[in-house]
N, C-alpha and C positions, 0 to 999 in steps of 0.2 A: 769089810769094808764097810762102813755106819752108811742106809743108807736110809730116805724117807720115802714115806709107801703115801701116793694120794689114790683114793679112789671112786673110780667111775660111777655111783648108783643112774644116776637117772640119765636118758638119754644126752649124748654131745654130739646138740644140737643148737642153730641160734639159737630159743628158746631160755637154755641154759648156761650160753656157754659164758656170759656176760660174771654171772658166780662161780662159777669154776674160775676165773678169768683173776675175779679178785681173793680169793683162796690160795693161789699161785702167789701175786700180786705180795699177802704176808706170809708165803715160807719164801720167799727167795729176800722180803725182808728183813722177816725177824728173826728167821733161822738157821744158823748157818757151821751147826754142825754137824750135817751132813759127806756122804760126797758123791751120792748116788741119788736119785730122786728115780725111784718110782714108779709110770704109770699102769692103775689096774682097771683095764675095762674089763671086768668079768663079767659083772653087773650089767652089760650094756650090748645093745643090738640094733640100735640108732646109732649110722654118725652121718653127719652131712658137714659138705663142705666147711660149714663154720667150724667143725668137729673139726679137722683137718687141720683145716690154716690155724685152728687153736696148741693142738699134736704140735705143729711143725714151730710155733712161737716159744712154746715151751724148749722144744731140744733147744731152737738155739738162744735162749738166755741160760737154759742150765750150761752148754757147751762152753757163752763165753767164759760160765766163772769159772766154770774149770770141774766143771759137774758131767757124773755119769749120767746120762739118763737112757731107762729100757720099760719099755711097754711089753707088758701082759697080760694073759687073758683073754686075749679078743681075740671072738668066737670069728671061726674059718673068714665069714664075709666079710670082718674087716680085716681081717689078717693076705684075702685075698685081695683091698684094696690099699694097703699100705705096699703089695708086693708090686703091682698095676703103675704105682706113683712110684716108684723105685725109695720109696721111704726106707723099708726094709734093709739099704746103703746106707745111712746114714746112723741110727738108733738100732737098738740090740731085741729083737721080740720075742718072746718064750714065749708056752703052758704057761 
């Protein structure tokens, strides 16, 4: 499977989401030769509700374009948050 990896290095918070949104827009409009979008959260230990909304929107966009979506590298707190919100039922999460 041909994948594209997007690495989130700063906190996924309201302060940073706009910049990541531009990057996602670029990915989906300019690059088409991938089957899976991997969101790497390994360098991120801070996520707020805006960040969660961002991840959900990226997942929905990928799904709408028939691309697989996966989150990797999320720390235990972020994984627990996703599980509490039942997001792990919609997309794959792995270390």
